[in-house]
C-alpha positions, 0 to 999 in steps of 0.5 A, a space after each residue: 539484491 541479496 547483497 544490498 539487503 545484507 549491507 542495508 541490515 549491517 548499516 542499520 545495525 551499526 546505526 542502532 548500536 549508536 542509538 541515543 534512546 530518543 523515542 523518535 530515533 527508536 521509532 525510525 530504527 524499528 520502522 527500518 527493521 520492519 521495512 527490511 523484514 517486509 522486503 524479505 517477506 519475513 512476516 514474523 520478524 516484521 510483526 515483531 518490529 511493527 509491535 515495537 514502533 511507537 510513532 512520534 512524528 506524522 511521517 512515522 505514523 504514516 510509515 507505521 500504518 503503511 507497514 501494517 498494510 504491507 503485513 496484511 498483504 503478506 498475510 493474504 489479508 488483501 482487503 485489510 491492506 486496501 482498507 488501511 491504504 485507503 485510510 492513509 490516502 488523506 494523510 499522504 501529501 507528497 505526489 510520489 508517495 500517493 502514487 506508490 500508495 495507490 499502486 500498493 492498493 492496486 497490487 492488493 486488489 489484483 491479488 484478491 479473488 473475484 468473489 471478494 471484489 464486491 463493491 456493494 459489500 465495501 465498508 466505504 465508498 472509496 473502497 467500493 470505487 477501487 473494487 469496482 475499478 478492479 472488476 472493470 479492468 479484469 473483465 475488459 483487460 483483453 479488449 483495450 478499446 473496450 477497457 478505455 470506454 469502461 474506464 471512462 464510464 467508471 470515472 463518471 460513476 466515481 468522479 471524486 475517487 482518488 484514482 481519477 487523479 492520474 492513476 487511471 492514466 497510469 493504469 491504461 499505460 500498464 494494460 
């Protein structure tokens, strides 16, 4: 794994050295550098490259905001990460990218302490739904049959929530 990251960094440095100065190309290169820093859990370097990103295309804007959410996660600002990722949801069109985004939302929620999982204090209904889902899973994870019932109940309380779009099935498979 370390060799793969080193190879990726060397390849990226070679590409960057041949850069034309095009704004979109510069954004792509900085996105890749920031992504490598996130993978390395190098918060300082990630922050530096994220600050250099000037998105030109829609996909770059999505990547930029995803990287900011990843940086929030690295900093332990899990609710901020959830907030950014739930806002990204409306812009992501590819099913696999949506699934990855939802798994990252879930990772941030599972990292949050119980005291912060208060749906009543959520800024938006979609975040409240995610927080309530995390509470349901935490309080029922040792009782799979009960968990399935509680998840069905959650689904009726949040019928339009994005987690109802296949994520609950994935969640049951995980637990």
